[in-house]
N, C-alpha and C positions, 0 to 999 in steps of 0.2 A: 800912819796906819795905813792899810789898804782894805776896799769894802770887798767882804766875799759874794760872789756872786751868787745868785738863784739860778738852778737849773730848771729846764723843761724836761716833761715827762720823757722827751727822746732825746735830750743833750748827751749822754754817753753814746747813742748810736751815732749822734753827729761829730761828735769830738773823735771818737774812734776810728771813723773815717777820714776826718782831717790829720790824723796822726798817720795812721795807714798811708796816706799820700806822701806826706812829708819824709816818711821812714824810705818808702820805695823809691822816692825822688832824690833821697840823700840831703835833704835842705834842713840841714842841721840847727839853724834858726828858728825854723819854723816850728821845727821837732820840739825843740827846747821850750819855745813859748806854748806850745799845745801841752807839753808835760807839766807846764807851771799854770796852767788853765785848770788841770784837772785837780791840783793841790788847793786852789785858792775856790772851788766850788763848796757852795754851802750846800749840804745834802737836808737841811732840816725842812721837813714839810712832804719829804719824797713818799711815794707808794713802795712799796715793800719790794717790787720787782725793779724800779729804775734805782733803790738805794743799793740792790746786788749789783746791778750792771753798774755803777759809780765805783762801788767797791771792787768791782772786779778789774774795772778799767784803772784802778788804782795800783792794783797789784801788777798790771801789765806794765804800767809804767813804772814801778819800781825795778822790775825785770830788765828792760830795755833801757834804764839807765845806768843799771849794774853792770860790773864787769863780769857778766855771766859767760857760761859757756857757749856757745853758739846754739846747740842742741838748745838750750831754754829759750834764747832768742825767737828761734824758729817755732817752738811750741806758744811763744809769747804773742806773737805774729798771728799765728792761725788762730787763737783767742780773739785776739784785735779784729780778725778777717770777719769771725762769725759776729762778735759785737756789733762791728760797723754794718752789717748786713740786715741788723735789725731782727734777728731771728729771735723768737720768743719758743721756749721750752715747751 
């Protein structure tokens, strides 16, 4: 059994940045490790903004892992860039 990691209020932004770097560099092993980290993080106790960021990040990861249309991948990368920049609405 693996322990689910707790996340800090800026974890989604940091993880998004690491995924983006791995994606752009074509480092598949690092990319898969970051994808796996997203699914292992506990969202219990997060504030609503960070919870939404983590949900968005999870959706991005699902799209990037899927055999999706290139346009869907481009849209997911754009969202990832936005999330990695730490932009707040």
